[in-house]
Structure formats: C-alpha cells, structure tokens
N, C-alpha and C positions, 0 to 999 in steps of 0.2 A: 781565457778562451773556455777552460773545461767547466768554471763556475756558469757561463753564461750558457753552455751547453745544460748542465744540472738543473739551471732553472727553467730550460724550456721543456726538459723532461717530466719534472714535476708538474709544472703547469698542466702538461697535456696529460699528465696520470690523473689529476685534481679533478680536471674538465672533463675527461671521461670516466671517472668516477661518480662525478655530479650527474652526468647525462644515466649513466645506468643504473642510478638508484632513484631518479627523478620521480614522480608522480605525474604520469599523464591520465588527464581527466577532462570532464566536462565542464564549461564554464559557460556562464551566460551575461552576455554582453549587451551593453546599452549604448546604442548611438541615437545620436540627437543633432540634428541638422541645424537647428539654431535654438538657443535658450528661449527667445521670445514666441517660439512659434505657441500656438493651442494645442489644447488636445489632439490627438491624431485623429481621431473619430469625430469631430467636431470642426475640423478645419475642412476648407475648400478642396475639392477634387485635384485643382490644381497644384495646392500644398499637399497634398495626400503623395501626388506623382514626384513632386520634388525631392521629398523625404524618400520615396520609394527608391528615387533614382541613387541618391546618397545612402542609403543603407546598402544599395548592390554594390556600389563603389568599394564600400569599406569592408563588405563580405570579399570581393577580389583581394583587397591588400592582405586580410588575413588568411585567406587560403594562401597566398604568394608567400607569405610569412611561413606557414606550415611547408612548404615545398622547400622554401629556402633553406628552413633549420630542420629538416627531417631526422640528422643525426641526433638531434636530441630526446627523439623519441626511442632510442633505443632502450629496449628492457634489460632487467637483471641478467637473462640469460643470454644476452649480446644479439640479440635479433630485433628486426625493426617490428615496433607495435603495429599488430596485423590491421590493423583500424585504418591504416596508412594505405594499402592496398589499393583503394580507390585512386590515388593518386596516379597509378599506371594509366588507368582506363582514361583521366580526365587529361594527363598530358599527351595522350595519342590523340585525343579528339582535338587539342590544340593543333598538334601538327598537322593533322587530316584537313581539319576547315581552316588552319591559318587565321586562325581568330586571335587575340588577346586576351578577351575579356569573356566571363561566363555570367549568365544570366541565372540566378539562382531561384529555383522553383520553388514557392511558397506552398508548403503543405496545409498550412490552416486557411490562410485567406487566400482561396483560390481564385478569387474573382478579382485578384489583385496581378495575377499571373497575366503579364500583355498578351497572350496568345491563348484566347478561351476555348479553340477548339480542342480537344481532348484526343483528336487523333496526333500519334506521334510524330507521322512524317509531316502532316503539315505543322507541327510545334517545331520540328526541326529548320522546315524551311524558314518559316517566320524569322527565328533567329539569327538564322544564316545570313539572311537580306539583311538584318541589323545590327550586324557586327556582333553577336553574341554568341555563345555558345551555350544551350540550355543543359542546367546541370540538376539534378537531385541529389545533393551530397548528404552524407552522414557524417563529414566532419564540419561543416557549417552550414546551419539551416535556419530559417525563420521560427522564431516563436510567436509572435504578436505585439502588435502597438501597446506601449503603456505610457499613460500621462501624453506629454510632448514628445517621447522618444520612442526609440524600435528596440526589443529586445529579441535578440539570435542567441542560438548555444553554437558552441564551438570546441573542438575537444585541443586541448592545449598540453604542451609540455609546459613547465616550468618556467622554461627560457621566452617561449611564445608568446606565455599569458602576460608576462613583464613586457615584451615588446610591442603587444598589442594594446598596451594602456598608453602607450606615447601617440599611439596613431590619431589623427585628428578625426572630430566629431564623437570619439568614445568617451564615454562617461563613467562609467564603470564596469568592470571585469572582476566576478562573484563565481566563486567555485560551486555548480551544483550540488544542493545537499540532497539528500535522503531523509523522507520521515520515518520514523520509527510505526510500524503498525499500532492502533488504538491497544494501550493497556489494558489488561484483564484487569477488571476490578476485583480487589480483593479487599478482606474483613478481617479487622483486629478480632472482630468476635461473632462469628457468624450462626444466626438463630435460622429456626425454621421458616423455608419458605411461604410465602402467602399464597394459600390457595383455596381458602373457604369462598373467596369470591367467585370464583372461576368455574365453579364445578357444571353451571350448565351452558359454559359459552360454545359448545359444538353440538348443541340439540336445537331444534327446529322451537323450542318454547323462547328461544334468547334473542329472536329477533328485534333489529331496532323497531321502534315503533314510534309512531306520530299521535302524541296524546294531547287533545283537545281539550278535556275534559278534566277535572279534579280526581284525585283518585283517594283511598283511604288516609294516608299520611302525607302527601304532597300537592301543592297547590299549583295547578299549571297557570291560571290566570296572574297567581301572585309572581310566578316566576318570569313570566311574559313583562310586568309590569317593571319589575328589578331590574332584568337585564336588557330590556327594549328589544328582545328577538321578535321578529314577526309570528314566529311558530317554533314551539318546543318540543323536540325528541328526546325519547328517553330510553336508553338501554338499561334494561333488568339485569341484575346480578353481573354488572361490569367489572372488568379487572381493578384492582386496587388503584394501578397508575393511571386510571380514567376517573374513577369515583372520587378520588383525592381532590382531582382538578375542578370539580363543579359544585365544591361548596367549601364554605370557610373553615376555620380551625376546629376540628373535631375534638371536642373536650368531655372526657368520659363521664366527668363529675355532674354534666349536666344533660346530657343526651344519653338516652339509655343503649338503644340499640344503634350501631355503623348503619347509615344508608349507604348501601351497594350500588346506587343507580349512579349512572353517568346521563348528566342533563346537557343537551347541547342543543344549538340552532338548528332546524331541519334544514337548512341550506348546508352545512357542513362543509363548508370550503367548497361548495360546487363553483367553477369555471377560475380557480384559483390554481395556479401551475406551483408545484414544488419541486425543485432540483436537488436531486441529491448527487454531493460527490463523494463517492465512495468506491467500493471495489469489486463489487458485482451485484447482481440479483437475480432471482429466479421467480418471475411473474406467473407462473404457472402453479397457482395456490389460490385456494377458496378464496382468502382473504383479499385479493385483489381483484374484486368483482366491479365490474365497469358498468355494471348496471344497464345493459342494453345499450352499450355504447354512450351512455351518459358522461363518462369520463375518460380519460386518458392513464395507463400504466406500461410503461414501455422502458427499453433501455434506448436511449436516443444516441449516445456516442460513447466511444471506447477511445481513451486518452494514453499513449504510452509514447517515451521517449519526447514529450512536448509537443506530440503531434495528435490532434485528433481526427476521429473518423467517424462519420457518421452511419448510424446502424440502425434498423429496427428490427429487434430479435427480443423474443421472451426471457432467453436467458441469456447473460453476457458475463465476462469477467475481465481481468486484466491479463490472462496469459500465463500468471503462473501455475504450472501443472501441478507443482507439489501442494501446494495451498490454495485449488482452485475452489472447492467447497468451502474452505474454511471464509474466504474472501466473499463468495455467493452468501452464504450464511449471516455474515454480519450485514451486508448491503439490504438483504432481504429482511432482517430483522427490523433494522431501520425505519425501510419503507411500510411495514405493517404498524409501526409504533406511530408514525407520523398519518398514516392514512388507510390503513386496513379496514375491513367491513365490520369487523367484530371488534379488533385489539387498536384499532385507530384513532387518533384525536379528529381530525377531519376526512371523514369518510367518503366524502365525495368529491375531495380534492384531485387533480389530477398531479400523477406523481411520474417523474421523469428521472431514468438512473442516468448519470455520465460514470462509466467506469474509469475510475481515475487511479493511475501508477501514483506511487508515493513518494516523486522526486519533486523539487519546487518546480520545476518547468511542466510538469504535469498539472500543478494545482494553478497556475497562471493561464495556461492552456484552456484548461477547463473552463475556468471563470470566462475567458473572451470567448468560447465557445457559448455560454449562456447569453453573455452581451449581445452576439448576434443574432441568437434564435430564441430568446425568451420575449415575454411580452412585460414591459419596465410597467411598476405600479401594481400588477398582477402576481408577481413572482417571488417566492421565497425560495433561498438556497441555503441547504443545510450540509454543514459541514462535521462529519463524526470523526475527527482524527486529532491526535494532540502529540506532543512531546518537545522537549527545551531544543532550542535551536538558534543560532546567533541571528539577530535582527535581519530579515530580509528587506530592503526598503522596494525592491521589484515590486516584490508581491502585496506590500503595505500602499504602492502606488495603484496598483492593479485594483485593489479593494476599493481605492477612494473612487477610481473610474466607475466601478459597476456600481456602486452606491450613489455615485452622481446621478448615474443613468436611471434610478428608481428602482433598484433591485436592493433586498434586504437579504441578509447574512447572520445564520442562527450556528454556533458552532458550540462543542463538547467543551468544558474548561480543562477536562483531563483528569487520569485515574491516578495520580502521584500523593495524592495527600499534602500537597505541597501548595505554598503562593504560587500561583497560576498565572501571574501579571510580570510585570517588567520586574526585572532583578538583573540590575548592570545591563551587559548586552544581552542578556538570555531573554528569550521571550518563549511562553509558550504557543505552539503552532497550531492553530492560527487564532485562538479566542484571546491572546494576549495584545492582540493588534487594534489599531481603532477601527472605527464604524463596523464593528462586529459585535452581535447580540449574545455574550459569552455565558453560557447555562451549568451551574453546577447542581448537584444532584442530593436528594434527602435518604434517610434510611427508612424504606418502605418495605422491607423485606421479611416482617414477621408477622404471625397471625394476630397476637395479643394488641396490636393499634396502640401499644404503648410506646412513647419515644418516635411514634411517626416522624417528628418534624424537627428532626436533627441531623445534621450534614452527614453524609456517609464518610465513613474514615477513609474511602479511598479519593471522595471529591476533592479537586483542588480548589482552592478560594482567592480570595484577594479582590481588590476593589474593582478591578475590572469584571468580575464577575456578576452581570445584572441581575441574572431571576435563577431560581432552584427550581426542579422538578423533582419528580420521582424516578428513582436509578433503577430500580427493580422492576421489570416488566415480563409481560409474557406477549407473544406474537408469533409470526408465522415460523415456522421450522424449514427445512429442505428434505425432499426426496430425492437421494442420487439417482439421476438417470431414469426415472418415473415417467412413462409416458402419460398418464393419468393425472388428473388434478390434485396435487399433494393437499392434504389436511392435516400434516403434521403441526403440532403446536409445541413450542419450546418457550424456554424462560433465559433470562439473562439477567446481568447487571453492569451498570456503567454509566458516565456520563455521556456514553455515544448515544444513549435510548433518553436521557433528559434533553438533550439538544431537539431531536425532534418533537417532543412533546410541547415544547415550546412552538415551534414551527407550524406546529399543526395548530394551536390556539391561535398565532398570528393570521392563518388561513380563515378559522372562523369569522375572525374579526371583520377582513378583508370580503369574504363571501357575502357576509350579513349588510356590507357598506358597498356594495359595488361600484357606487357614484364618487367614493372617495379615493382619491389617489394617497394612499399612504407609501411611506417611504422611511428609511433606517430611523430618524428621528422621531417621525409622527406616531410610527408602528411601538418603538421602546416605550414611549410615553404612554401609549395606550395601553400596553402590557402590564408597566410599573404602577400605573393607577388603578388598574384591575387587581393587580397580586395581593395577597395577604401578607400582611407586613409584620414584622417583629416577633414571628413565632418559630422561626429557626433557631435550634442551638448549638453549639458547638462549632461556631463559625471561624475560630480560631483569631488571631491576630490577620491585620490587612485590610482593614474599613471594608469588610466585604458589605455591599448591600443584604438587606434582612427581607427580601423579595421572595414569596413563595407563588407560583405562577398559579393563575384562575381564569377560569373561563368567562367570566361574568356573572354568574350565578353563585351569592355568596349562602344564602340560607341554609342552615344545618338542620335536616330533619332527623327523626329518631324514625326507625324501620318500623316499631313497634307502636309509635305515636305515643309514647310515655317518654318525659320530662322533668328535669330536676332544675331547671332553670328559666330563663326567659330571653325574648328580645331573637335578633335574626339568629344567634348561636344558638338558641336553644326552639328552633321550629317556630319564632314568633310567637311562644307562649307567655301568657300573662301572670303574673303574680298575684296570690291570693291579696284579700283585703288586707290593709294596713301593712303589705310590702313594698319596698320599692325595687325596681330593677337597677342594678347597678351598671356602670359601664360596663364590667365585664361578664354581663348577662347573669348574675347569680341575683337572686329574692333573698332579702335580709328584712328586717325590722324597719318600719320606717318611724318607729314613735320613739320618741326621747331622742331623738337621734346626736344631740350635742353629747350623750352621756353613754351610747352604747358599744362605744369603741370600735364602731366602724369608719373613723376617719372621715365623718361627713359624707358619705358614698350618696348619701339620698340627695343631695344636692344637685340641682340642675347643673350648675356651674361646674359640678365633679362629675358629669357622667351622667346621672341620673336619666334612663328613659322613660319620659312620662308615658308612653303608650303602651306600656305594657305592665305599670307601676303606680302607687303614688310617689310624687317628690316633691321636694319643697325648694325653695331659693333663698340665697343669702339675701335677696333685695326684697322680699315680702314672704309672708308666711302663705299666701294663695298657692295651692297646688299648680302644676303644671299644668293640670288639664285646663285651665283656663289661661294660661300663660301663650304669649303671642311668641314667645322665644321658640318652642317648641309644638307648633301644630303638627297634626299628623293625619295621615290618610287612614282610609276606612281598612286597611289592610295592616296599619299598625306600623308603617314606616315614618321614624322621626328623622330630621335633620340631624340630630345629635347622633343616632345610630349612625346614619348616613356617613355622617364625618368622623366620626370615631370609632367605630365598629365594624363597618364591613369594608371600609376600603375601597369602597366602589368605583368605577369608572369617572371619567369627567363627564361623556354625555349621558350617562344615567344621572348623574349628580343634577346637571343642568335642566335636565327633564322633568326630574322628581320635583326640585325647587321650583320651575318654572309652574307647574301645575298643582302646586298648593299654596 
C-alpha cells in the first residue's frame, strides 16, 4: 500500500514538474478535408465551403482541448498562462447563449466569414440563429489556405500539441518559428567606399534623360539594336550598383575609363508591381516620385501575428517601437534600390510595401495577401530576409501556390558567407526554397574598380543561388519625424540589396514586354540568358552558378572613348591592320599565326571576331570577311560575338540572327 502511495506521489510530482516547465508556444496546424481535394483557391465554392466547415469543426475541437487541458499551461511561477484568460469570456458566452460551437472569425479572408455585415449586433444575431457563437480568438485563429489544406495558428502546451496531432483531418503540427533580422554585411577586408560615381546624384544636372541620338562615346541606335528596347534612357554619373548592370565585364586592360552611365529602357518597369516583404518604409522621400500619378509608391498592408491589415500609409512599420526606424530604414533602402528615381533599377515600377513581422506565419500570410490582391504575371515579390531554419513545408507549399498563380519571387541569399542552400534539414530562409530566385552579391565597395566581380566575403553561395548582383549600394535614407520631403542619401551593403536589383531588372523586362506573360521559369530563363557568365571570382564550393545580372545592354564603352581592345567588351573598337580580335576582345598580330605562341587565337573556330579584325579559318586560308560563317552587320555585331562574348538574351539572339 505504501509503495502504491509512493508511486502515485512520484507520478503526480513528475507530472506537475513537466507542466511547470513545459513551453507554451504558438504552433501552425494544417487541416485537410480530403487528400484528393484540389488547391483551395482553385476549388469550387461548394468545396471551399465544405473545407471551411471542416476547418471550423477542428478549430472547435482544438479549442476544447485547450479548455480541457488548461492545467498543462501552468507556468514556472505556478500561475496559469495569461493568454488563457480569453477562456473566461468565451465560456461565459457559451453559457449565456446556450450554444456548444464557436464560429471562428477569419481575420485574413474576411469575405469567407458567413456574415458579411460588419455590424457587431447583426453578426451576433446571425451566428446565434445558426447555432454558432462568433469568436475572434487569440488562441486559435485562421492564417490562410495553403495548397489543398488550411493553415491555422493555435497556442499549445506540449501536452495539447501532442493531442492535436491525433485529431482527424490534422496533417501537420509545427511550432511557429521566428526569423532573425537580415544579418548585417561584414567584410574580411573593408576598403574605401565607392563614391566617385555619385557626386552629382543630388543636383539638377543628373536627371534621367531620354537620349535618342548618339553622343561622343556611346551609340543609342546600336544599344537599341542590341537590346531591342523601343527607346533608351541614360542616367549619367549613376551609382556604381546601376552602371555595373548595364554593361558587360569591365576590363581595365582594354577599356581606358570606366563608363559611369546607367542605360535602361525608357519604359523602366512602368505598369509592373513590385511587392516588398520587409519591415517598413517611409515613402516621404524624393526617391519615391510618382511622376504626377504615373505610378504608386505606398505601404499596402501590415502583417503581425499572422494577420494582415490593409492600410494606405506613407510611413508604416511592424510596431516594434525600439527598432522602428531601423526597420523603416531597411525597407526604405530596399525600395529605393528596386525603384527609386535616381538610385533605382526600375524607376517607373509601382512599389508596394507589405510591412511584415519576422515569424513564419507572418510570411505565409503576407504571401496570401499578395495572392489575393496583386496582378498575376505583372507582379514581382522581393524578400530581403535570411537566416538558417528547419525546413518549413507549409511555406514551401505557399510559395508553390503563388508561383503557380503567376507571381515571381526574388530573395537575398544571406550574409553568413556560407553555403546558403540545403544543408541536411537546415535551409536558408527563404532563398534555399524551390521556386525562388536566390541572389548573392559581388564586391563593388571600392573605388579602384579592381576585383569588382568577386563574391562578397559575406555573401552566401551554393547551387540555389541563381544570380549575383552588386551588394554595395546608395539609396534613400530616413529623416526621423520630418514633415518635409526627405532627401537624405545613405549607403549600405548586403544581399538584401542585391536581391531588389534583380527584381528591378525583372521589372524592366516585363515592362518592356507588356504582352508577354512572364512566370518564375520564363523570367529566370531570361535573366540567366541575359547575365554575364563566368566572370565572378571566389564562388567557393557548392556548384554556384556563375551569372552576374545584366539588364540587356552588354557593350562596354570607355568614357574618354579610348580603347586598347576590340569588340563588344571594348566599345566595338576595331583592331589595326594585320591584327585579329580574339574571343576575349584583345588585338593581337594575325601574321604567322602558327608560330606566334597565341594558341591559334586568330582562327574563327577559336572565337576570332572577324568584324573587328583579320581572322583565319582552319578550313581555308580565306579571311572571315568573305566567310559565310561569320557575316556581320553595319554595327559590327557577329554571331560569334553574340554566342561567345556578350551572353545576350534569347530574344535578342533570335532577332539578330533573323535579320542577318
């Protein structure tokens, strides 16, 4: 008898001990009616209503489990978790209305709430008549549909979490995680910040200009032919992060003076929406000129606790008072880089900020907001966030949903200087996920222009990193609590800013080709084809694709019109008599080719560019000027140059070949 009493005592003590030190936390629960159901948003209204009913039933079951096991929510101090105070009010409503079931109000998909009248009195009357008690719970709440199931969030003790896993229709119970804020970029060797290209960016002499005639050193007509842009605009003395992406590999040995101009299509992303999932924005800045209403720059929604709230504000953030301006600063800089008037890639694109907290459910909810409010095939989503985490399958499913619907996602690869792709069960959030265009950064943070195309020390790498872009940027700063339009300019580094550069280039492509329906695959293919390949150094291991972002203009000009090379990498300059232009755009002697130790570089078959010098062929001693293999046009563009030097887009390649 004593042993039995002792056993009961020990069991009770251990049970209470476990409760006392149990961790109460929010979990994300997946509820699926039938595994054969199609995606929720593609299903008929009848099927959606059936799914909604099942979800509400399971939410009631979960709520009842919380009620029945509230003792498992005892905290270390011996008190009941205060989040359960809600139960007092809800149980009182049950007794008063003599009803057994709750109707959980959906905070995100509000049109799915059965009573569309926002009047609370009418809402109570409706649900009372239909045997339900309306409840806006903090313990059990909808997030959104994902694939063919519904994701909800609920507050569990360890015990309740295990019990919920056994409920019918429940397929997953996953603890809600939190992302770290984007890690600040740090350098192994910090060099002088590049500033020489930006001295005139804040004066009236540096306004964007639509140039339709050639100037002393660049040829607008040639640029139009190469890029197939309808019209070309030029931003003179542009910041380095812009000038780098509108030219091919800058080689100091063949181009005398770096071309600081940024060349871009005049459409500049007009009509394309760029949604930024970030921590906030201040649109009260000269960078966010709307050109008399031609575009929108706004904060559209705030997402906190997995719930999105529509807003239309010039300044917004996620409500963290201690880090308010830090959060706003990051989002403002990202917005400036993607679409600012002077520092942005796509200067006429619409910019929409979704100020989003850092929890998993917040990101899923933000994507759902975009899915329900943005235009498919005309929208790019940028997520400049990172951090290692366990693979979150619900997020992957939501990404798949939004990509399938015609949206495009770009994401920063991360600033940890490590493999940012799959590593066991650890993923870089969210750039390591499928159907996301992950972007790393190059080291463009010095004035010398040496080593421009090396991977930044901090940039993550790996096979999932599709493209690289400049990581050191200038853009909109913040003016705290100012009533005037801010004009402060700031600098920053990180893959957080490489990613919006790629998003901006995607917007340029889509804005210039309004009749084309671009999706994840087609835009990634276009971006990859347009990229400059093989020039990035220090990519480490991990099979990282060697693709540097380019907006479609590849010819490299010298600002003083002085060249030491030939071909597209040297302003289409031609070699002197008896010299050939090699595949690498160098001029070398074409005489006695077999004996001059140049490894037969003057042969057409080895990449010699006949438009810019004298070449030979292994098949004949005829020069390529009469060869049918390498016909060239009046601007000097050869098919050899096209295929082996400029790495241009498929569209341009097809147009050029068809015209020649």
